[in-house]
C-alpha positions in Angstrom: -77.2 -1.7 84.4 -77.5 -4.8 82.4 -80.1 -3.4 79.5 -77.7 -0.3 78.8 -74.5 -2.7 78.5 -76.5 -5.0 76.2 -77.6 -2.3 74.1 -74.1 -1.0 73.9 -72.7 -4.4 73.0 -75.4 -4.9 70.0 -74.5 -1.5 68.6 -71.0 -2.1 68.7 -71.1 -5.7 67.4 -73.7 -4.5 64.4 -70.8 -2.1 63.7 -68.3 -4.6 63.5 -70.3 -6.9 61.6 -71.0 -4.3 59.0 -67.0 -3.6 58.6 -66.2 -7.4 58.6 -64.2 -7.2 61.5 -62.5 -10.5 63.1 -63.2 -8.9 66.6 -67.2 -9.5 66.2 -68.5 -11.6 69.2 -70.6 -14.8 68.0 -74.1 -14.8 68.4 -73.8 -18.2 70.0 -71.7 -16.8 72.8 -74.1 -14.1 73.6 -77.1 -16.6 73.7 -75.1 -18.9 76.2 -74.3 -15.7 78.4 -78.0 -14.4 78.4 -79.0 -18.1 78.9 -76.7 -18.4 82.2 -78.1 -15.3 83.3 -81.7 -16.2 83.0 -81.5 -19.6 84.4 -78.8 -19.2 87.1 -78.5 -15.4 88.3 -82.1 -14.2 88.2 -83.7 -17.2 89.7 -80.9 -17.0 92.8 -81.6 -13.1 92.9 -85.3 -14.1 93.4 -84.9 -17.1 95.7 -82.5 -14.9 98.0 -84.8 -12.0 98.3 -87.8 -14.6 99.3 -85.4 -16.2 101.9 -84.2 -12.9 103.3 -88.0 -11.7 103.9 -89.0 -15.0 105.3 -86.0 -15.9 107.3 -85.5 -12.6 108.9 -86.1 -12.6 113.0 -87.7 -9.8 114.5 -85.5 -7.7 117.2 -86.1 -9.3 120.7 -85.4 -6.4 123.0 -86.7 -3.3 121.1 -86.6 -1.2 124.1 -82.9 -1.7 125.1 -82.0 -1.1 121.4 -83.8 2.6 121.6 -82.6 3.5 125.2 -81.1 6.9 125.5 -78.5 8.1 128.1 -79.2 11.0 130.3 -75.8 12.8 129.9 -74.5 13.7 126.5 -70.9 12.5 125.2 -68.5 15.2 124.2 -67.6 14.9 120.5 -63.8 14.7 120.1 -62.1 17.6 118.5 -61.2 16.6 114.5 -57.5 16.4 113.7 -56.2 19.1 111.3 -56.1 16.8 108.5 -60.0 16.1 108.4 -60.9 19.9 108.4 -62.9 21.0 105.4 -60.4 23.1 103.8 -57.8 20.4 103.6 -60.0 17.7 102.3 -61.2 20.3 99.5 -57.6 20.5 98.8 -56.6 17.1 98.9 -59.6 15.9 96.8 -59.1 18.4 94.1 -55.7 17.6 93.6 -55.3 13.9 93.6 -57.7 13.7 90.3 -55.8 16.5 89.1 -52.5 15.0 89.1 -53.7 11.8 87.7 -55.0 13.5 84.8 -52.1 15.7 84.1 -49.7 12.7 84.1 -51.8 10.8 81.6 -52.2 13.8 79.4 -48.3 14.6 79.8 -47.4 11.1 78.6 -50.0 11.0 75.8 -49.0 14.4 74.6 -45.1 13.4 74.6 -46.1 10.2 72.4 -48.1 12.6 70.1 -45.1 15.0 69.6 -42.7 12.2 69.0 -40.5 12.7 72.4 -41.3 9.3 73.8 -43.2 6.2 73.4 -45.9 5.8 75.6 -46.3 2.7 77.6 -48.9 2.1 80.1 -46.4 0.2 82.5 -44.4 3.4 82.8 -47.6 5.5 83.9 -48.8 2.8 86.5 -45.4 3.0 88.2 -45.8 6.6 89.0 
């Protein structure tokens, strides 16, 4: 994930440099972030993986962990709201309402009926 994000940063920063933008991130700040990643985060990740591999304890009683019961337990009946039909409807309605409300407020701003404010949408 870090390589695509860095490439996107380079592309956007080059664009902002070509148009003489004030929002251009200084190169020194980028070098500091890369240095911190290389010196702090990467070695800690490697040390953590080595420590996790070497300090892992084997399972003491493997037979007890693999025991099976002779009689099967009954599976309880799921409530009505866990049925596939209800889950499909709810999982489709929630994103639709979110997108609909955002578009509604943005289009009202474009047509001049209202002034768009993010705080108004967040209160919904």
